[in-house]
N, C-alpha and C positions, 0 to 999 in steps of 0.2 A: 504267683506273686504274693508278697506279704508286705505288711506295713509295720511300722514301729509306733509306739505311743507318743514319742516326742516329735515325730514327723508324720502327722496324719494324712498329708496330701502327697506323700512320696511312696512309691512302690519299689520293691526290690525283688529281683529274680531269685527264687529259692534254689532252683537247679539250673537256672539260665545264666550263662556267662555274659550274654549281651541280649538286648531287646531293642529292635529297631521298628519305627513306624514310618509310614509315608507322611507327607506334609498335611494331608487332610485327616490323618488318623483313622483311615478306613481299613487299613491292613496293619498287621503286626508280624514280625519275624523274630523268633527266639532261637538263639544258639545255645544248645545244652552244654553245660560244663562237662569236660571230658572225664572227670572223676565222679560224676553223678552215679550213685548206686542205690539199690533197694536195700532194705534191712537185712536181706540174706547175702549181701555183698555182690549180687549179680549186677552188671552194668545196666543203667537206665538208657533205653534207646528211644529215638523219636517215635517209633511205632507204639511203644509202651505208653508214652504220654498221650498220643492221639487216642488210643484205645481207652485209657482211663477217663479222659475228658469226655469222649463220646458216650461212654457208659453212664457217667455221672449225669450228663446232659439229657440222656434219653430215659434213664431208669432211676436216677438218683433224686435227691431233694429238689423241690420246686425251684429253689434259688439257682441251681445248676441248669435246670431245664430252661429257665428264662435266658441264661447266658448262651446256652447252646443254640437256642432258636435264632439268635442274632448272627450266627456264623454261617456264611454262605459257602465257604470251601476251606479245606485243609490241605 
């Protein structure tokens, strides 16, 4: 998700077509855009997004590790 400078409290899905949360905001569901692709033009799949986020969260920068530690299941 990304922000714009003129809307600092609003988030936009970069490869997400839709983003849904429960009322308590304890869970989130992303629906990937059907046309989402990597730079080599291969399609982006849910498994790819999970793999990338998990690797960033376990081996990446401390910022991502902190986020990953808050996730109970995927």
